[in-house]
N, C-alpha and C positions, 0 to 999 in steps of 0.2 A: 509479473516478475520477468526478469530477463531470461533469454534462452541460452545464455552463456553456460557452457559446460562447467560443472563444478566438481571438485573432488568430494567423495563421500566423507562427511565429517567423521564418521566412526572409523574410517580406514584411510586417513590422509596419505599414507605411505604406500598404498597398494594401487596406485593409479596406473592402469594399463597404458602401454606405449601409444596406441591410437588415440586414447582419451587425452593423454598428455599432449600429443601433437595438436589436437583440436583446441585444447585449452591454451597452449602457447600461441597458436595462430590468432585466436580470438583476443588474447591479452595484448599482443602486438598491435592488432587493429585498434583496440581501445586506447592504447597509449598514443597511437598515431593521431587520433582525434584531438588529443591535447597538444600535439606538436603543430597541427595545421595552422593555428593563428601566428606561429613564428616560423612558417615554412621558408620565408625569404632568408632569414639568418641561418636557419638549419641547412638550406641548400648551399649557402656560402661556406658554412663549416665543412660540408662534404666536399665542396670544390677545392677548398684549401687543403683538406686532408688528402684528397686524390693527387693534388699537385705535389704535396710533400712525398707521397708514395712514388709517383712517377719520377720525381727528382732523383731517387736512388739510382736509376739507370744512368742518368746524365752524370751523376757524381762518380759512378764507377768508370765511365769513359774518361772523365777528367783525371781520376787517379791513374788510369792506364797511361795517359799522356805524361803525367808527372813521374811515374815510375820509370818510364822509358827514357826520360831526360836525365834522371838522377842516378839510377842504379847501375848504369854502364860506366860510371866513373868519369875521370877527366878526359878520356879519349873520345867521348861523345861529341860529334860535330853537330852544329845547328841544322845543317842541311841534310843530315842523315834521315831517310824516310822513317816515319812512325806509323805503324799499322794499328788503327783503332777499331774496336768492334762497331759495326753498323755504318761506320764512316769510311773505312779503308785507309789507304796510305795518305799521309799529309806531309808536306815539307814546310817546316816552320820558318826556314830562311826566306822562302817566297812570301809567306804570310806576313812576316815581320819586315821584309825588304832588307835583309841583312846578308852578310857574306856566308855562303854555304859551308865553307871550311872553317869558320870561326868556332872555337870551343864554347861550350856552355858557360863556363866560368862560375866563380863563387857567387857573383851577383845574380846570375841567371838561376842558379840552384836555389838561392834564397827566395827569389820571386816565385819560382815554381812551387816550392814547399809552402810558401805563404798562402797559396790557393787552397790547401787542404782545410785549414780552419774556416776559410771563407765558404767553401762548399758545404761543410758540415753545419756551419751557422745558418746558411740559407735553408737547408733542409729542416733544421730545428726550428727556425723562425716560422716557416709555413706550418709545421706541426703545432707550434705554440698558438698561432692564430686560430687554427682549426679547433684545438682543445678549448681555447677560451670561448669561442662561439658556441661550441657544444655544451660547455658548462653553463653558459648563459641560458641556452634553450632548456636544458634539463632542469635547471633551477626554477625557471618559470613554470615548467610542467609540474614539478614537485609542489610548488607553491599553490597552483590551481588544484592539484590533486588533494592536497591537505584541506584547502578551503571547501572543496566539494564533498570530501569525506565527512568533515565536521558538519557541513550543511545537511548531509543525509542523516547523520546521527540526530541532529537537533530536530529534524522533521518527523522522526519516528514517534509513534504514539507511546504513552506510558506502558502499555502492555509489552512492548519490545524490551523496555528496560527491566521489566520483571524477570526476564530470563537471561538478558545479556549481562556479561561481566564488564564492569567499568574499566578494569585494567586492560582487558583485551581490546576494548574500543580505543583506549588511549594509545595502546601499542600499535594498532592498525593505522590510526590517523597520523602518528608521528614516525615510528620506526619503520613500518613497512613502506611508507611513501619514500623514506630516505633510501631504503634498499633499492626500490625501483629507480630512483634518480641515479644512484651511484652505479648500479649495474647497467642501466640503460645507456649511460654515457660510454662505459667501457665497450658495450656491444656495438654501439655506433662507430666508435673509433676502430674497433677491430674489423668489423665487416666492411667499412668504407675504405680503410687505408691498407690493411694488411694484404688482401688479395692482389691489389694493384702493385704493392711493394714487391711481392713475390714475382708477379708477372714481369715487371720492368727489369728486375734483376735477372730473371731467367732469359729474357730476350737478349740481354747483353752477354750472358754466359753462353747461350747457344750460338750467338754470332762469333764468340771468341773460340770456342771449342765444343762443338755439339756432342762429340762422343764422350768426352770427359764429363760434361754436364749430365748427360743421360745416365752414365754409370753411377754418378754421385746421387742421383735421385731414385735409383732403384730401391734403396733402403727405406724410402718414405712410407710405403704402405705398412711396413712393420710397426710404425708408430700407432696405427689405428686400433690394433687389437687391445693393448692395455688401456688406451684412452676410453674405448667403449665400455670396458669392464669397470674402470674407475668411475665413469659417468653415472652408472647405476648406483654406486655407493654414495656418490656425492648427492644424488637426488634424495636418497633416504636421509642422510645426515643433515642436509640442508633443510628438509621439511621438519625433522625433529628439532633442529635448532630454532626454527621459527615458532614451533609449538611451545617449546620451553621458554622462549622469549616472552610470549604472551602470558604464560603461567607466572613468570617472574614479575611481570608488571602487575598482574592480579594480586600476587602476594604482597607486593609493596603497597599498592593502593589500599587494599583492605586493612593492612596493618596501620597505615598512617591515618586512614579515615576512622578506624576504631581504636585509636591509641588510648583513649580513656578506659575502654573496656579491657584492653590488653594490660594496662597498668593496674586497674582495679583487681584483676584476677591474677596478677603477677605472672603473665604468660609471655614475657619477653623472650625467654628461652625457646618456647614453643614457636613463636613467630620467627625467630632467627633460624631455628632448625628447618622450618618449612621453606624459608627463603634459601637457605644453604643447599637443601636437596635439589631444588629447581635450578639454582645457580650452578651447582656441580654438573647436573645433567646437560645444561646449556653449554657450559664450558667444554665438557668432554665432546659434545657434538661439533662445537666450533673447531676444536683441535682435529677431530676426524675429518671435517670438511676441508680445513686448511691443509692437512696432511695429504689428502687425496688430490687437492688442487695442485699443491707444490710438487707432488710426485710426478706429475705429467712432465714438468720441465726437465728434470734429470733424465727421464726416459727418452724424451725427444733428443736431448743433447748427446746422450750416449749413442743412440742410433745414428745421429748425424756424424759423430766422430768416426764411425766406420766408413762413412762416405769420404770424409777428408783423408783418412788413412789410405783408403784405396786410391784416392786421387793423387796422393803423394807418390805411391808406387807407379802409377801411370805417368806422372811427370818425370820420374827417374828413367822409366823405360823409353819414353819418347823424347827425352832430352829437352824438355821445355825450358825456355829462358826464365830467369828469376822473376823479371817484372810480369811476365805472363802468368806464372804460377801464383805470385802474390795476388794478382787481380782475381784469379779463380778462387783462391782460398778466401780472400776477403769477401767476394760475392757470396760464397756459400755460407760464411759466418753471418752475413747480413740477411740471408734467407731464413735461417733457423729461428731467430726470435719471433718474427711474425707467424711462422708456422706453429711455434709453441703457443702463441696467443690464440691463433685460430683453433688449436686443439682444445682450448678451454671454453670456446663459445657455447657448446652444448651445456657445460656445467653452469656457466653464468646464466644462460637462458633458463635452465631448470630452477635456479634459485630466484631469478627475477619473476618467473611465472608463479612460483609459490607465493611470493610476497605480493605481486600485483593481483593475483587471484583473490587474496584476502581483501585488498583495497577495493577492487571492482565488485566483489560480492556485496560489500557494504554500500558502494555507490548504486548498485542495481536494485537494492532492496527498496521496495515500495512501502510507504507508511500504511499501516492498517486503517488509519483515519485520514482521509483526504478531503479537500474542498471539492464540492461538485463543480462541474464545468460552468454551471449557471449560478453559482453561489453569489450572494449579494452582501454588500456592506450596509448594515442596518442603521449606522449612526448610533446616537444615544437612545437606548431603549427606555420604555416606561417602567419595566421591571416586573411585568406579569409573567409567571412561570406556571406551566401546566405539564404534569406527568400524566400521559394518556395511555392507559392500558399497557403499562410498561413492564416488560420482562427481559431479564438479562442473565446470561450464564457466563461465568469466567471460564477461561480456557486452560487446559493442561499444557505441559511443556511440548507435547506432540501436536498441539493445535486443536485437539478435540475438546469439545465443551464438557464441563463437569456435569454430573448427573443432576445435582440440585441447583436450581436457579438462585442467584444472589438476591434478586428481587423478582417478584412475580405479580403480575396483574395490578400494578400500582396506578390508581386514579387519584389525582390530587391537584387542586387549583390553589396557587399562591398569588394573592392579590398584591398589587404594587403598594409599597409604603408600609407594609405590615411586618410584624415580627413572628416568625414561625420557628418552632423548636422540634427537633427529632430526638426522641429518647427511646431507649430499649437496650437489651443486653448486647454484648459483643457478637458480631455476626448477624445482626438483625437486618442489615442492608442500608444503614444510614449513610456510611461513607460511599457506598456504591451509587446512591442517588446524587451525591455531590459530583462523583466522577462522571456520571452520565450527563449532568447539567453542564459541566465544563467540557463536555464531549471528549473526554479522554478515551471513552469507548462508545460504540454505537449499540443501541439495544437490539436484541434478537427479534423483538416484536414490540409494537407500540411506538410512541414518539415522545420527545421532550419538545415543548413549544415555548418560545419566547415572544411575548406579545402576540400570540396566536400563530406564529410562524415556526415551522419545523426547523430546529437548529441545524439540521443537516443541509438546509438550503441557505445557511448563513456562513460567511467566511469565518474560519476559526478565530482569526485575529480580531475580527469585529465582535464575535460572540464573547470572547474572553476579555475584550476591552470594556465590556459592560459588567464585568464581575470582579469584585475585590475579594481577597481571601486573607483571613487571619487564622493561622493554624497553631496547634499546640507545639508542633515541630517547627519552630521558627528557624528559618535559614537566613543567615547573614553572610554576605561575601567578605572575603579578606580584604577589606577596603575601609575607607573612612565612614564615620557615621553619616556624614552628609550624602555620600554616594549611595549608601544603603537606603536612605529615605528617598533619594531622588529616583531610585529604581521604579517607584510607583508611577512616575511621570518624568521621562528623561529630559523634557524641556522646561522643567520647573525652575523658577528663579530662587535666589537665596531667601528672599522674603517669604515665598510660598513654602519653602522647606521648613523654615523656622516656625511659621504659623501652624503647619501640620504637626510639628513636634510639640508645640504648646498645647494644642488640642488633645494630643495623646499623652499629656503629662510627662513628656520626655525631656522637654527643654530644660527643666530645673536640674536634673542629674547630668545632662550633657554639659551644661555650663560649669558644673562643679568638677568634672574630670579634666585631667591634663589634656591640653590641645582642643578641648571642646568638640566642635563639629568636625574638626580635622583629625580627631583621634581614630586610630585604626582599631577595628573591633577584634581582630585576630581571626584565626581559622574557625569558621562556623560561629563567630561571635564569642570566642572563649574568654575574652577580656571583660565581658559584661555578665551580669547576673541574669537569671531567667526572666525576672520581671522587667529588667531593662531591655533585654532583647525583644520581649513581647511588645513593649511600648514603641520601640523602633519599628516593629512590624506593623503596628496600628498606625503610626505616623505615615508609613509607606502607603497603607490602604486609604488613609484620609486624603493623601495627596492624589491618589488615583481617582477618588471621588466617583466610583462606579455606582450605577443605580441598584445593583444587586450585591449583597454582602454575604459571603459564606464564612461562618464562624465554626471552626472545627476544633472543639475542645480547647477554646482559646485560654481558659484559666485553670485547666485541670491540674497543671503541674506547679501552681504558684501557692505561696503561703497566703494566709488570710489578709495581711496588710496589702500585699502586692495585688491580690485578687480584687480588693476593693478599689484600688487605683485603676486597675485595668478595666473593671466593669464600668467605672465612670467614663473612661476614655472610649470604651465601646459604645456607651450610650450616646456620646457626642457623635461618634462615627456613624451610628445607625440612623440618625435623624433623616427622615425623608426617603429611606431606602427600603427595599424588600430584603429583609434579613432572614437567613436560613441558618439555624444554629444547631450543632450537635453538642450535647453536653451530658456527661455522667453526673456532674454536680447539678442537681435539680435547682439549687439555690440561684443559679445563673439564668434560669429560664422560667421561673415561676410566674413572671408577669408577661409572658409571651401572649400575643393575640390568640395564637392557637398552638397547642402542643400535639404532635403526632406520635403516637405510640406504635413502635414496630417490633416485630419478632419473626425470625426465620424468613426474612425477605418479604413480609406482608405487613400491611397496615391493619392494626387491631382496632384502633380507636383514634379519635381526634377530638379536641375540645380545649377548654381552659383548664388551668390547674385545679380549680375547685370542682369542676364537672368530672374530670378524670379521677380525682381522688375519691369521689363519691361512688363511681360506678365501675372503674376498670381495675381488675385484680392485679395485673402486671404493674400498672403504674403505682398502685397502692404498695406493692412489694418493694418497688424501687424507692419509693418515698420513705417507707418505714426503715429501710436499710440505712438511710442517711439521717433521718430525723426522728425525734421522739415526741410523741403527743402532738400538740397543735403548734409547736414552736415556730414553724415557718409558714403556717397558713397565712396568706396575705390578708391584711385587715381591710 
């Protein structure tokens, strides 16, 4: 796991200042790693931003020249010296090679005034180029962050998803990365441009009238007290807003995913109330956060107005000329906007850190199940499976293992090409063996072997590429029938897809429905019946053509007619494969080569249907609960 400092989940709003500073520093370092590939364009954006900031000083000098030419009226002669900050006196008549006594005239005034929009355009154009470059970089960073976050989620083991909330994961991958992108851009612009803007303006101001400038700036420290106090409130409200945003996503995702249950129990109002409560809390915290952020502006502006008012008194007392006073006032008004933005840096950094912390916490999370450094690709396996002294405990939410093992001391050899069935009451450990074979979990002791090799030494993709799964909980993507079948092997041709559908007895019903293989199955396959979905799932497994086939209650939820069709399709699918089946309906496994009876995580017995019916009390009980007399004894 990463050494990144993390907020305590139980108390996300009580992060001490040193902890927050460490987290903010680490977050910025982590973001910088994503900026490095685009550092050339990033540096160009900073350069353009700084050029735009420094241009403010040149623009003020230009304005001083324009004011001195225009505001003295028609009596102003071209050769009259003009005193400019940092430059000193200049004589325009000598620069232009004109008569020193010539008046400016209407044409000269128009030309001088025309330079005002030119200067403002140049400053804005540099700022635009900088913002565009920054937006390009931050968009690329956000794109990579989203990809990496999704990659991290997809590489987690199933145990992670047992405790994680899907809505929270979705919100982190999408919304939190967007917050990082948006706020990071604002922080870059603010930190790269605003200090230089202030410095360039102050340089011109001090050159023009150092005492006036100094007195105007005395009031600046007064802005810091309310900003610091407001910053703490923003941190709390921002963190609460992000928490509520995650809860809102969870409420939506669960309501949409469970819409059939919601409808069946007429719980629409309950779902709406749950959503509304979280939505209200998030909205209130958004308002509080915005109120605190926007409160900074008026405070800074009000404090700044005292400086301007004092400056006006100073101008009256010292008899400053109008053009000089206009320059000073304009310069001061140009200073306060960047000061106001800088005052929000801490608040933006706080919200960015909260959002980025969630993203990077997900990125830093290491999967419970990882490929070993020397893991190999086995290619196509023969299909021999061995459970060797296998014991496994599920974990509680705190990570500690449960007291009772899910399976204990399992020793079992499954030979290639044979049909094995696992039977027993719920909680016997049947599904756990499936999960261990797929390496969704690693055993606490013992091993699972594939063709004599510990599956922990095999790459997970290679292991699972040798296993096909048909489950009672058939999952279909909201896509066409063709693409749902093709999921078994992504490079399959149209002919191979149709052949697999025919073997699964799915081709007939597919041809009868509107659009055939191009028909969209709907969310979770809602446009198809249970039997149709199961046949699509079997066609997918046929296309995969893996040497090991796991059947997890594949016909338990079907009617008799559909069950007969599915069993025939499964028979075709099972040919030549090592088949491991879980079934509550014993009728589906009566002809298995070997039936394994399990209870409370242990193997009680194994044998054929006839052998177990003669000697095993638990199997006899399961059998008689479903059948009467000798009705289903194989002949």
